[in-house]
PLY file of the C-alpha trace (Angstrom):
ply
format ascii 1.0
element vertex 151
property float x
property float y
property float z
element edge 150
property int vertex1
property int vertex2
end_header
-13.57 7.30 31.35
-12.58 3.67 30.93
-11.12 1.72 33.85
-7.88 -0.30 33.73
-9.82 -3.56 33.29
-11.75 -2.18 30.29
-15.04 -1.43 32.01
-16.68 1.93 31.47
-16.70 4.13 34.55
-18.78 6.98 33.14
-18.39 10.70 32.54
-16.16 12.28 35.19
-14.61 15.66 35.78
-10.94 15.78 34.72
-9.81 16.40 38.33
-11.80 13.45 39.65
-10.46 11.19 36.89
-6.89 12.21 37.67
-7.43 11.48 41.39
-8.79 8.01 40.61
-5.80 7.28 38.35
-3.27 8.54 40.91
-4.88 6.51 43.69
-4.29 3.33 41.66
-0.73 4.33 40.73
-1.56 4.53 37.00
-1.84 7.25 34.38
-4.86 8.89 32.75
-4.42 8.60 28.97
-6.63 10.39 26.46
-7.45 7.77 23.80
-10.11 9.60 21.76
-9.65 13.38 21.97
-12.08 14.14 19.14
-15.03 12.34 20.77
-17.65 14.33 22.64
-16.91 14.06 25.55
-13.25 13.02 25.12
-12.50 9.41 26.12
-9.76 8.72 28.66
-8.43 5.44 29.98
-6.71 4.55 33.22
-3.60 2.60 32.24
0.18 2.51 32.45
1.30 5.08 29.87
4.46 3.18 28.90
2.45 0.02 28.17
-0.07 2.07 26.18
2.69 3.68 24.11
4.31 0.28 23.49
0.98 -1.18 22.31
0.45 1.77 19.92
3.96 1.36 18.48
3.38 -2.39 18.05
0.05 -1.78 16.29
1.66 0.75 13.90
4.47 -1.69 13.12
2.06 -4.54 12.38
-0.01 -2.36 10.05
3.13 -1.45 8.08
4.08 -5.13 7.76
1.15 -5.94 5.45
1.76 -2.89 3.26
4.57 -4.61 1.30
2.07 -7.05 -0.21
0.61 -4.29 -2.37
3.94 -3.40 -3.94
4.28 -2.93 -7.69
6.30 -5.46 -9.68
8.07 -4.11 -12.76
8.67 -6.01 -16.00
11.15 -4.36 -18.36
11.96 -5.06 -21.97
13.35 -3.31 -25.02
11.41 -1.87 -27.94
12.67 -4.57 -30.33
12.30 -7.58 -28.03
11.64 -10.86 -29.89
8.40 -12.86 -29.81
9.70 -15.68 -27.60
11.11 -13.25 -25.03
7.83 -11.31 -24.98
5.86 -14.53 -24.43
8.24 -15.43 -21.58
7.68 -12.03 -19.95
3.90 -12.34 -20.42
4.13 -15.53 -18.34
5.78 -13.52 -15.55
3.09 -10.84 -15.80
0.34 -13.46 -15.59
1.94 -15.02 -12.49
2.31 -11.65 -10.74
-1.27 -10.60 -11.53
-2.76 -13.91 -10.36
-0.87 -13.42 -7.07
-2.68 -10.09 -6.71
0.28 -7.85 -7.54
0.11 -4.75 -9.70
2.59 -4.81 -12.59
4.36 -1.87 -14.20
5.23 -2.82 -17.77
8.14 -0.73 -19.13
9.57 -0.56 -22.63
12.98 1.11 -22.85
14.34 2.78 -25.95
18.08 2.70 -26.69
19.91 5.10 -28.94
17.92 6.14 -31.99
15.00 3.85 -31.16
13.50 6.84 -29.36
12.62 8.31 -32.77
10.13 5.45 -33.27
7.89 5.40 -30.18
5.15 3.70 -32.21
7.15 0.45 -32.03
7.08 0.53 -28.23
3.40 1.48 -28.13
2.54 -1.40 -30.48
4.47 -3.82 -28.25
2.73 -2.52 -25.12
-0.69 -2.79 -26.76
0.08 -6.35 -27.87
1.11 -7.39 -24.34
-1.90 -5.68 -22.72
-4.16 -7.53 -25.15
-2.54 -10.87 -24.22
-3.28 -10.37 -20.49
-6.62 -8.56 -20.84
-8.52 -11.58 -19.43
-6.83 -11.24 -16.00
-5.50 -7.65 -15.93
-6.57 -4.21 -17.02
-4.45 -1.13 -17.73
-4.66 1.47 -14.98
-4.49 4.80 -16.82
-2.90 5.67 -20.11
0.45 4.62 -21.54
2.97 7.33 -20.72
6.48 8.29 -21.76
8.96 8.83 -18.92
12.23 9.91 -20.47
13.46 6.97 -22.56
10.88 4.59 -21.10
7.26 4.01 -22.05
5.17 2.38 -19.34
1.69 1.28 -18.33
0.42 -0.01 -15.00
-1.58 -3.26 -15.02
-3.95 -4.10 -12.16
-5.77 -7.39 -11.50
-9.43 -7.61 -12.61
0 1
1 2
2 3
3 4
4 5
5 6
6 7
7 8
8 9
9 10
10 11
11 12
12 13
13 14
14 15
15 16
16 17
17 18
18 19
19 20
20 21
21 22
22 23
23 24
24 25
25 26
26 27
27 28
28 29
29 30
30 31
31 32
32 33
33 34
34 35
35 36
36 37
37 38
38 39
39 40
40 41
41 42
42 43
43 44
44 45
45 46
46 47
47 48
48 49
49 50
50 51
51 52
52 53
53 54
54 55
55 56
56 57
57 58
58 59
59 60
60 61
61 62
62 63
63 64
64 65
65 66
66 67
67 68
68 69
69 70
70 71
71 72
72 73
73 74
74 75
75 76
76 77
77 78
78 79
79 80
80 81
81 82
82 83
83 84
84 85
85 86
86 87
87 88
88 89
89 90
90 91
91 92
92 93
93 94
94 95
95 96
96 97
97 98
98 99
99 100
100 101
101 102
102 103
103 104
104 105
105 106
106 107
107 108
108 109
109 110
110 111
111 112
112 113
113 114
114 115
115 116
116 117
117 118
118 119
119 120
120 121
121 122
122 123
123 124
124 125
125 126
126 127
127 128
128 129
129 130
130 131
131 132
132 133
133 134
134 135
135 136
136 137
137 138
138 139
139 140
140 141
141 142
142 143
143 144
144 145
145 146
146 147
147 148
148 149
149 150
């Protein structure tokens, strides 16, 4: 059992621990049920619950930093436009982002997936010094995509 001020009281019977908590006007909260013996703390339960909710919220806040950026282009995109998009990819990767590179096929372009694969391979080769493909290139409906992760 851990006291309200954070000091360790020792191993107590559950009834004795409850009596100590009630005498102080606080609650007995089980903080580590899987430990042997289980760890309990004397504290105000509402404050404990608020602190847990706050901790969960703060851990979710940093999760957005690992989001995936997506760069889209067509199968017949020109050289200048591709170079422009490669600049975006380089900026995202140097910031630590993962980038999903998607090539979309319109109309009958879908009958020539080799054009999209060649474009993807060319772009991956241009950013190979700072990024590496994560997995294989895959077709998803009318889109061909590959995920790039920082080296």
